[in-house]
C-alpha positions in Angstrom: 19.0 75.5 -12.0 22.2 73.9 -13.2 20.5 70.4 -13.2 17.6 71.9 -15.3 20.0 73.5 -17.8 21.9 70.3 -18.1 18.7 68.4 -18.5 17.5 70.8 -21.2 20.8 70.7 -23.0 20.9 67.0 -22.9 17.3 66.7 -24.1 17.9 69.3 -26.8 21.0 67.5 -27.9 19.2 64.2 -28.0 16.3 65.7 -30.0 18.7 67.4 -32.4 20.8 64.3 -32.8 17.8 62.1 -33.4 16.4 64.7 -35.9 19.6 64.8 -37.8 19.8 61.0 -37.9 16.2 60.7 -39.2 16.8 63.5 -41.7 20.0 62.0 -43.0 18.4 58.5 -43.1 15.4 59.8 -45.1 17.7 61.7 -47.5 19.9 58.7 -48.0 16.9 56.5 -48.6 15.6 58.9 -51.2 18.9 59.1 -53.0 19.2 55.3 -53.0 15.7 54.9 -54.4 16.4 57.4 -57.1 19.7 55.8 -58.1 18.2 52.3 -58.1 15.3 53.5 -60.2 17.7 55.1 -62.8 19.9 51.9 -62.9 16.8 49.7 -63.1 15.6 51.8 -66.2 19.0 51.3 -67.9 19.2 47.6 -67.1 15.7 46.8 -68.3 16.2 48.8 -71.5 19.5 46.9 -72.1 17.9 43.6 -71.3 15.0 44.3 -73.7 17.4 45.3 -76.4 19.3 42.1 -75.9 16.1 40.0 -76.2 15.2 41.9 -79.4 18.8 41.4 -80.7 18.4 37.7 -80.1 15.2 37.6 -82.1 16.8 39.6 -84.9 19.9 37.4 -84.9 17.7 34.2 -85.1 15.6 35.8 -87.9 18.8 36.7 -89.8 20.1 33.2 -89.5 16.9 31.7 -90.9 16.8 34.3 -93.7 20.4 33.8 -94.8 19.7 30.5 -96.4 19.8 29.7 -100.1 17.6 26.6 -99.7 15.0 28.6 -97.8 15.1 31.3 -100.5 14.4 28.8 -103.3 11.8 26.9 -101.3 9.9 30.1 -100.4 9.8 31.3 -104.0 8.6 27.8 -105.1 6.1 27.8 -102.2 7.4 24.4 -101.2 5.2 24.2 -98.1 6.5 20.8 -97.1 10.1 21.8 -97.0 9.4 25.1 -95.3 7.3 23.4 -92.6 9.9 20.8 -91.9 13.0 23.0 -91.9 11.6 26.4 -90.7 8.0 26.4 -89.6 8.7 23.7 -87.0 10.6 26.4 -85.1 7.5 28.3 -84.3 7.0 26.2 -81.1 7.1 29.1 -78.7 10.6 28.6 -77.5 12.3 31.3 -79.7 9.3 32.7 -81.6 5.5 32.0 -81.7 4.8 32.9 -85.3 6.8 32.5 -88.5 5.3 34.2 -91.5 6.7 34.3 -95.0 5.4 37.1 -97.2 5.8 36.6 -101.0 6.1 40.0 -102.8 4.8 38.6 -106.1 1.2 38.8 -104.8 1.7 39.8 -101.2 0.3 36.5 -99.9 1.5 34.9 -96.8 2.4 31.4 -95.5 2.1 31.4 -91.7 3.1 28.9 -89.0 1.9 29.4 -85.5 2.6 27.6 -82.2 -1.0 26.2 -82.3 -0.6 24.9 -85.9 2.7 23.2 -85.1 1.3 21.4 -82.0 -1.7 20.2 -84.0 0.5 19.1 -86.9 -1.5 21.1 -89.4 -0.3 22.8 -92.6 0.6 26.5 -92.5 -2.1 29.2 -92.6 -2.6 31.0 -95.9 -3.6 34.1 -94.1 -1.3 36.6 -92.5 -1.1 36.9 -88.7 1.1 40.0 -89.0 -0.8 42.3 -91.3 0.9 42.6 -94.7 0.6 46.4 -94.7 2.6 46.4 -91.4 5.2 44.1 -93.0 5.3 46.4 -96.1 5.9 49.4 -93.8 9.4 48.0 -93.2 10.3 48.1 -96.9 11.9 51.6 -96.9 14.6 50.4 -94.6 14.8 46.9 -96.0 15.3 48.4 -99.5 18.7 49.6 -98.3 19.6 45.9 -98.4 22.8 44.9 -100.3 23.2 41.4 -101.4 25.2 39.3 -99.0 24.7 41.9 -96.3 22.4 40.9 -93.4 19.7 43.5 -92.6 17.0 42.8 -90.1 14.4 45.4 -88.8 12.6 45.1 -85.5 9.6 46.7 -83.8 6.7 45.9 -81.5 3.1 45.2 -82.6 -0.3 44.5 -81.0 -1.7 41.2 -82.3 -4.9 39.6 -80.9 -4.7 41.8 -77.9 -1.2 40.9 -77.0 2.1 42.8 -77.5 4.6 41.0 -79.8 8.2 41.6 -80.7 8.6 41.6 -84.5 11.7 40.9 -86.6 11.5 41.3 -90.4 14.2 40.6 -93.0 14.5 39.5 -96.6 15.2 35.8 -97.2 18.5 35.9 -99.1 20.3 33.3 -101.2 23.4 33.4 -99.0 26.4 31.9 -100.6 25.0 32.0 -104.2 24.2 34.7 -106.7 20.8 35.2 -108.3 19.2 37.3 -111.0 16.1 37.8 -108.9 15.7 41.6 -108.0 16.0 42.3 -104.3 12.5 43.8 -104.3 11.2 40.3 -105.2 13.0 38.5 -102.3 10.5 36.9 -99.9 10.1 38.5 -96.5 10.8 36.6 -93.3 8.7 37.7 -90.3 9.1 36.4 -86.7 6.7 37.3 -84.0 7.3 36.6 -80.3 4.8 37.3 -77.6 6.0 39.7 -74.9 4.6 37.5 -72.2 5.7 36.3 -68.8 8.2 33.8 -70.3 9.7 36.6 -72.4 9.9 39.0 -69.5 11.1 36.5 -66.9 14.6 36.4 -68.3 14.9 40.1 -67.9 13.4 40.0 -64.4 15.7 37.1 -63.2 18.8 38.7 -64.7 18.3 42.1 -63.1 16.6 41.0 -59.8 13.2 42.6 -60.6 10.3 41.1 -58.7 7.5 42.1 -61.1 7.5 43.2 -64.8 4.5 43.2 -67.1 3.0 44.9 -70.2 -0.1 47.1 -70.4 -1.4 49.4 -73.0 -1.1 52.7 -71.1 1.6 54.4 -69.1 -0.5 54.9 -65.9 1.1 53.6 -62.8 3.4 54.5 -60.0 6.4 52.3 -60.9 8.9 52.5 -63.7 7.8 52.2 -67.3 9.3 51.9 -70.8 7.5 52.5 -74.0 7.4 49.8 -76.7 7.2 51.4 -80.2 5.9 50.1 -83.5 7.3 50.3 -87.0 6.1 53.9 -87.4 7.5 55.0 -84.1 4.1 55.2 -82.3 3.9 53.7 -78.8 2.2 50.2 -78.9 2.3 49.5 -75.2 4.3 50.1 -72.1 6.6 47.9 -70.0 5.9 48.4 -66.3 7.8 47.2 -63.2 8.5 48.2 -59.7 12.1 49.3 -59.4 14.1 48.3 -56.4 13.7 50.6 -53.4 16.8 50.0 -51.3 16.0 53.3 -49.4 12.8 51.7 -48.0 14.8 48.7 -46.9 17.3 51.1 -45.3 14.6 52.9 -43.3 13.1 49.6 -42.2 16.4 48.3 -41.1 17.4 51.4 -39.0 14.0 52.4 -37.6 14.2 50.1 -34.6 17.7 51.2 -33.7 16.6 54.9 -34.0 13.7 54.3 -31.7 15.9 52.7 -29.1 18.3 55.5 -29.6 15.8 57.9 -28.0 16.3 56.1 -24.7 20.0 55.1 -25.0 21.4 57.7 -27.3 25.1 57.4 -26.5 25.0 53.6 -26.7 23.2 53.1 -30.0 24.2 56.1 -32.1 27.3 54.4 -33.3 25.4 51.2 -33.8 22.8 52.9 -36.0 25.5 54.5 -38.1 27.2 51.1 -38.5 24.0 49.3 -39.5 23.2 52.1 -42.0 26.7 51.9 -43.6 26.6 48.1 -43.7 23.2 48.0 -45.5 24.2 50.7 -47.9 27.3 48.7 -48.9 25.2 45.6 -49.5 22.8 47.5 -51.6 25.5 49.1 -53.7 27.2 45.8 -54.1 23.9 44.2 -55.4 23.4 47.0 -57.9 27.0 46.8 -59.0 26.7 43.0 -59.6 23.6 43.5 -61.8 25.5 46.1 -63.9 28.5 43.8 -64.1 26.3 41.0 -65.5 25.0 43.2 -68.3 28.7 43.7 -69.4 29.9 40.1 -69.2 29.9 37.3 -71.7 27.6 34.6 -70.4 29.9 31.6 -71.5 33.4 32.8 -70.8 32.7 35.5 -68.1 35.0 37.8 -70.1 33.8 41.4 -70.8 31.5 41.6 -73.8 31.4 44.0 -76.7 29.6 46.6 -74.6 32.3 46.6 -72.0 35.0 46.7 -74.7 33.4 49.9 -76.1 33.3 51.5 -72.7 36.9 50.6 -72.1 37.9 52.2 -75.5 36.0 55.4 -74.5 38.0 55.6 -71.2 41.3 55.1 -73.0 40.3 57.8 -75.6 39.9 60.3 -72.8 43.4 59.4 -71.4 45.1 59.3 -74.8 48.4 57.5 -75.5 49.5 54.5 -77.5 47.5 51.2 -77.5 47.8 47.9 -79.3 44.7 46.0 -80.3 45.0 42.2 -80.9 42.4 40.0 -82.4 42.5 36.2 -81.7 40.4 34.1 -84.0 40.1 30.4 -83.3 40.5 27.9 -86.2 37.9 25.2 -86.7 35.5 26.2 -83.9 32.5 25.9 -86.2 33.5 22.4 -87.0 33.5 21.5 -83.3 30.0 22.9 -82.8 28.7 21.2 -86.0 30.3 17.8 -85.2 30.1 17.5 -81.4 27.3 19.9 -80.4 27.2 23.4 -78.9 27.6 22.1 -75.3 31.1 20.8 -76.2 31.8 24.0 -78.2 30.8 26.1 -75.2 33.1 24.2 -72.8 36.0 24.4 -75.4 35.6 28.2 -75.7 35.4 28.6 -72.0 38.7 26.9 -71.4 40.3 28.9 -74.2 39.1 32.1 -72.5 40.7 30.9 -69.3 44.0 30.5 -71.1 43.7 34.0 -72.4 43.0 35.3 -68.8 46.0 33.4 -67.4 48.3 34.9 -70.1 47.1 38.5 -69.7 49.5 41.2 -68.5 48.4 43.2 -65.5 47.4 46.4 -67.4 45.8 44.6 -70.4 42.1 44.1 -71.1 40.5 41.1 -72.9 36.9 40.7 -74.3 35.0 38.2 -76.3 33.4 39.7 -79.4 31.3 36.6 -80.0 31.6 33.2 -81.6 35.3 32.3 -82.0 36.8 35.8 -81.8 38.5 37.6 -78.9 40.1 41.1 -78.5 43.0 42.0 -76.2 43.9 45.6 -75.7 47.4 46.7 -74.4 48.3 50.3 -73.5 51.4 52.4 -73.1 54.7 52.8 -75.0 55.5 49.1 -74.6 52.1 47.9 -75.8 53.5 46.1 -78.8 56.1 44.3 -76.6 53.3 43.3 -74.2 51.2 42.0 -77.1 54.1 39.8 -78.4 54.7 38.5 -74.8 51.0 37.7 -74.4 51.0 35.8 -77.7 54.0 33.7 -76.6 52.5 32.9 -73.3 49.2 31.9 -74.9 51.1 29.7 -77.3 52.8 27.9 -74.4 49.5 27.2 -72.7 47.8 25.9 -75.9 50.5 23.6 -77.2 48.8 20.5 -75.9 45.5 19.1 -77.1 42.4 20.0 -75.0 40.2 17.3 -73.5 36.5 18.2 -73.5 34.1 15.4 -72.5 36.5 12.8 -73.7 37.1 14.4 -77.1 40.7 15.7 -77.8 41.0 19.0 -79.7 44.1 20.8 -81.1 44.0 24.5 -80.3 45.0 26.7 -83.3 44.2 30.3 -84.0 45.2 33.3 -86.1 46.6 36.5 -84.5 46.6 40.0 -85.9 47.2 43.4 -84.2 47.4 47.1 -84.9 48.9 50.0 -82.9 48.3 53.7 -82.7 47.4 56.7 -80.6 43.9 56.2 -79.4 43.1 59.9 -79.9 44.2 59.8 -83.5 42.4 56.5 -84.5 38.9 55.5 -83.4 38.5 52.2 -81.8 36.6 50.9 -84.8 39.5 51.6 -87.1 42.0 50.0 -84.7 39.8 46.9 -84.7 39.4 46.9 -88.4 43.1 47.1 -89.0 43.7 44.3 -86.5 41.1 42.2 -88.3 42.9 42.8 -91.7 46.2 41.6 -90.1 44.4 38.6 -88.5 42.8 37.8 -91.9 46.3 37.7 -93.4 47.6 35.4 -90.7 44.7 33.0 -91.2 45.1 33.1 -95.0 48.8 32.3 -95.0 48.6 30.1 -91.9 51.1 32.3 -90.1 51.8 30.9 -86.7 52.9 34.2 -85.0 51.1 37.5 -84.6 50.9 39.6 -87.7 51.2 43.4 -87.4 48.9 45.6 -89.5 50.5 47.1 -92.6 48.7 49.1 -95.3 50.0 46.7 -98.0 47.8 44.0 -96.5 44.8 45.9 -97.7 45.6 45.2 -101.3 45.8 41.5 -100.7 42.4 41.5 -99.1 40.8 43.5 -102.0 42.3 41.0 -104.5 41.0 38.1 -102.5 37.5 39.6 -102.3 37.6 40.0 -106.1 38.6 36.3 -106.4 35.8 35.2 -103.9 33.1 36.9 -106.1 34.5 35.3 -109.2 34.7 31.9 -107.5 31.1 32.2 -106.2 29.9 33.0 -109.7 31.9 30.1 -111.3 30.5 27.6 -108.8 27.0 28.4 -109.9 27.4 26.3 -113.1 31.0 24.9 -112.6 31.5 25.3 -116.3 34.8 27.1 -115.7 36.3 24.2 -113.8 37.9 21.0 -115.2 39.6 18.0 -113.7 42.8 16.6 -115.0 44.7 13.4 -114.0 48.4 12.8 -113.4 49.3 9.1 -113.7 50.9 7.2 -110.8 53.1 4.4 -112.2 54.3 1.1 -110.7 58.0 1.6 -110.3 58.8 -2.0 -111.2 56.5 -2.8 -114.1 55.6 0.6 -115.5 51.9 -0.2 -115.3 49.4 2.5 -114.4 48.3 2.0 -110.8 46.1 5.0 -110.3 45.8 8.7 -111.3 45.6 11.8 -109.1 42.7 14.1 -109.8 43.6 17.8 -109.9 41.1 20.6 -110.4 41.8 23.5 -112.8 40.0 26.9 -113.1 39.9 28.9 -116.3 38.2 32.2 -115.4 36.9 34.5 -118.2 37.9 37.5 -116.1 41.1 36.3 -114.3 42.4 33.7 -116.8 44.0 30.4 -115.6 44.0 30.7 -111.8 46.6 28.7 -109.9 45.1 26.0 -107.6 47.7 27.1 -105.0 45.9 30.5 -104.9 42.2 29.8 -105.3 41.9 26.5 -103.2 43.0 28.2 -99.9 40.6 31.0 -100.6 37.8 28.5 -101.2 38.7 26.8 -97.8 38.5 30.1 -95.9 35.1 31.0 -97.3 33.5 27.6 -97.1 33.3 27.5 -100.9 35.5 24.5 -100.8 32.5 22.3 -100.0 30.8 23.1 -103.4 34.2 22.8 -105.2 34.9 19.5 -103.5 31.5 18.1 -104.5 32.2 19.1 -108.1 35.5 17.3 -108.1 34.2 14.1 -106.6 31.2 14.1 -108.9 33.4 14.7 -112.0 35.9 12.0 -111.0 33.2 9.4 -110.3 31.6 10.3 -113.6 34.9 9.8 -115.5 35.4 6.5 -113.7 32.2 5.1 -115.0 33.6 5.5 -118.5 37.1 4.2 -117.6 36.4 0.9 -115.9 40.1 0.1 -115.3 40.9 3.5 -113.7 41.7 3.9 -110.0 41.9 7.5 -108.8 43.4 9.5 -106.0 41.4 12.6 -104.8 42.6 15.3 -102.4 40.5 16.2 -99.4 40.9 19.7 -97.9 41.2 20.4 -94.2 37.8 22.1 -94.2 36.2 19.0 -95.7 37.8 16.8 -93.1 36.4 19.0 -90.3 32.8 18.3 -91.6 31.4 15.1 -90.1 28.9 14.9 -92.9 31.5 14.3 -95.6 31.6 10.5 -95.0 27.9 10.1 -95.8 28.1 12.5 -98.8 31.0 10.6 -100.4 29.3 7.2 -99.8 26.1 8.5 -101.4 27.9 9.8 -104.5 29.9 6.6 -104.9 26.7 4.6 -104.7 24.9 6.9 -107.2 27.7 6.4 -109.8 28.2 2.7 -108.9 31.8 3.2 -108.0 33.5 0.5 -105.9 35.2 2.4 -103.0 38.3 0.2 -103.3 39.1 2.1 -106.6 39.4 5.4 -104.8 42.2 6.8 -102.5 41.7 10.0 -100.6 44.8 12.1 -100.0 45.3 14.4 -96.9 48.2 16.5 -95.9 50.2 16.3 -92.7 49.1 19.8 -91.6 45.4 18.7 -91.9 45.5 16.2 -89.1 48.0 18.2 -87.1 45.3 21.0 -86.8 42.7 18.6 -85.4 44.0 15.1 -85.0 41.0 13.6 -83.3 38.3 14.9 -85.6 40.3 14.0 -88.7 41.0 10.5 -87.3 37.2 10.0 -86.9 36.6 11.0 -90.6 39.5 8.8 -91.8 38.2 5.8 -89.9 34.7 6.3 -91.4 36.1 6.5 -95.0 38.2 3.4 -94.4 35.3 1.5 -93.0 33.4 2.4 -96.2 36.1 0.7 -98.3 38.1 3.8 -99.4 41.9 4.0 -99.1 43.8 6.9 -97.4 47.1 8.3 -98.4 49.3 10.8 -96.5 50.3 13.5 -99.1 53.4 15.7 -99.1 55.1 13.7 -96.4 58.1 15.4 -94.9 56.8 19.0 -95.1 54.8 19.0 -91.9 55.3 17.6 -88.4 54.5 13.9 -88.6 56.0 11.5 -86.2 56.1 7.7 -86.3 53.5 7.8 -83.6 51.1 9.7 -85.8 51.6 7.3 -88.7 50.9 4.3 -86.5 47.7 5.8 -85.0 46.3 7.1 -88.3 46.5 3.8 -90.2 47.3 5.2 -93.7 47.5 2.9 -96.7 50.0 5.0 -98.7 52.8 7.4 -98.0 53.5 10.1 -100.7 57.0 11.5 -100.3 57.1 15.2 -101.1 58.8 16.5 -104.2 61.5 18.4 -102.2 63.1 15.1 -101.2 63.2 13.9 -104.8 64.8 17.1 -105.9 67.8 16.4 -103.7 68.7 13.2 -105.6 72.1 13.7 -107.2 72.6 17.0 -105.3 73.2 15.9 -101.7 74.1 12.6 -100.1 71.7 13.5 -97.2 68.7 13.6 -99.5 69.4 10.0 -100.8 69.9 8.8 -97.2 66.6 10.3 -96.2 64.8 8.6 -99.1 66.4 5.3 -98.0 65.1 5.8 -94.4 61.6 6.7 -95.6 61.5 3.4 -97.6 62.5 1.4 -94.5 59.9 3.3 -92.5 57.1 2.5 -95.0 58.0 -1.2 -95.0 58.0 -1.3 -91.2 54.5 0.3 -91.1 53.1 -1.8 -93.9 52.6 1.3 -96.2 52.9 1.6 -99.9 55.3 4.4 -100.7 54.9 6.8 -103.6 57.5 9.3 -104.9 56.1 12.6 -106.2 57.7 15.0 -108.6 59.9 12.6 -110.5 61.4 14.7 -113.4 64.7 13.0 -114.4 65.8 9.5 -115.4 68.4 9.7 -112.6 65.7 10.2 -110.0 63.7 7.3 -111.4 66.7 5.0 -111.4 67.6 5.7 -107.7 64.0 5.2 -106.6 63.9 1.9 -108.4 67.1 0.9 -106.6 65.5 1.8 -103.3 62.5 -0.4 -104.2 59.9 2.5 -104.1 56.5 1.1 -105.0 55.2 3.9 -107.2 56.4 7.1 -108.9 54.6 10.2 -110.2 56.0 13.2 -112.1 56.5 15.0 -115.4 59.1 12.4 -116.5 56.2 10.0 -117.0 53.3 12.2 -117.6 52.0 15.7 -116.9 48.4 16.1 -115.7 46.1 15.3 -118.7 42.3 15.4 -119.4 40.3 12.2 -118.9 40.0 11.8 -122.7 43.8 11.7 -123.1 44.1 9.4 -120.1 41.8 6.9 -121.8 44.1 6.9 -124.8 47.2 6.5 -122.7 45.7 3.5 -120.8 46.2 1.5 -124.0 49.8 2.8 -124.4 51.2 1.8 -121.1 54.2 0.3 -122.9 55.6 3.8 -123.1 55.7 4.1 -119.4 57.0 0.5 -119.1 59.8 1.3 -121.5 61.0 4.2 -119.4 60.8 2.1 -116.2 62.5 -1.0 -117.8 65.3 1.1 -119.3 66.2 2.6 -115.9 66.1 -0.9 -114.3 68.5 -2.1 -116.9 70.8 0.8 -116.4 
């Protein structure tokens, strides 16, 4: 009896134990399947949104192009095919369609047409009525503000992702009404190639498109411009629960025979597999919140972190780090070099980061670092100092050496009182001030900085309008005289701006603004064209032209200058280009490349404002300058301090040792001129001899050089 009871109890216990194990396993499997399906839905939706954002961003880049705007309105098919239509090769989009509002006709490039080398189609692939359905939202467009609308559409039996925007004359103003701007349409097939990136990224075995939502797997509707469903995205979500059941089924079966031995083993296997599945899902979610190049958190992760901090409350400091000259690296050396450069810089940020701080890449050359707690500002300053130490040496990328410079701006406040967007905006204002004034340390946000930014925005608009005709600009020349003979050696070209709304604007104010907004390229072209034009009328004139740091970070500047000199018939030996010390200190290797190219073309190079930057004898030897222009601050010390005269003597010996002609700037008194002659300076420049004058007056003075010679000879006699 006792044996029977014990047997029944043992059997009952085994049955109950196995039943409980099976029940728990099935419930766990079901929960894992449901969780995986929900996560899969979020990840696919995010991946699809990312693909659409990529198409919209590419469309916006194509559309923000003044040359494309002019070519589209002129129906310049050849230009459009070469510069835009050739992109419809199926890699980023399959169809490029330009819709012209004047008669709602279309120019269309397709993948087939590009492969065949044929002209664009005159008929629309994307129906014009569909394109026009985007107009209510596109009419919200404000000039110089990017606005791209997206949707899905069924074309020729296939689902396509569509991006529509107005082609805008970015960087120039126009009297053409916004409603008459051509429309840019991209269409990209939602095919296997389109979907494979999502599938590979989120570990999905199958993903496809079909018109209806029938099916047992997960699905996501794709909507058209009017909000109606065009088709559905289908896929089979991961079923980790099924894998769990498959993994533990054999141990459970064995457990019927050897319950005590394998019960622990079954639990251990279940726990191990559950951990692996959770880790796999966590990895996929982490990838969706990580910047692909730097592996830092992206904007999505940053927003989530701000939301967490807002719940907790307290003081935070938000720092924006903006790299200088990164676009020039991409343009001159390629995006692969640029990507490696940005990756190493991100590593420097990570190594400098305090334990409780958080860093993210906003995109391009901009990073955000968030510090929390009452000492957040102190942490911010310490981080900036640590980053400065790590970036003080040039960075070697694929054999190219790059100086690492950047602007820093931060703001602080209670995260419950100020939204994250406002903290970022304030930090951006401070960073903008640091970049504008070339401040080498972090700038803290202050409300007074807002006024400077508004004034600069007003100046930018006026500068853009002035550069459309360049009628408000003029070039004047300040003679540079031989210190021994008094003869005119060359004249420095200086740009002047007389604005009808702002009056005479100082070059010290508007030229840095032009540099920061890329308007310096148009301004620089105007100056070079005007100087070369004046030189055609003044055969004996040699000129000196200033090149800005931005121009020297553009590898195309060499060819542009050579072409303009050839156009005007100017011998390069008549032209000297001046650069400042800070220019080549920001990016020594790229600037050296530009200088070598100009020198090989026959132009001369002068180092301007010598003594105000960080030049060393090593730099002067490596850069191979032709002239050395001593800054006015040294000349002002003549007759004031003995140290100033000793420095001028040392600079003269230095120039002789390096084989450089030496020029003294800012000569305003006869005493200064006399000492410079005693020190055997080669050339002098300043108001004592002549203020900057128009080309017409310079032509007159060329025949009156005896006046200059008289001043020079009088000082030599004294």
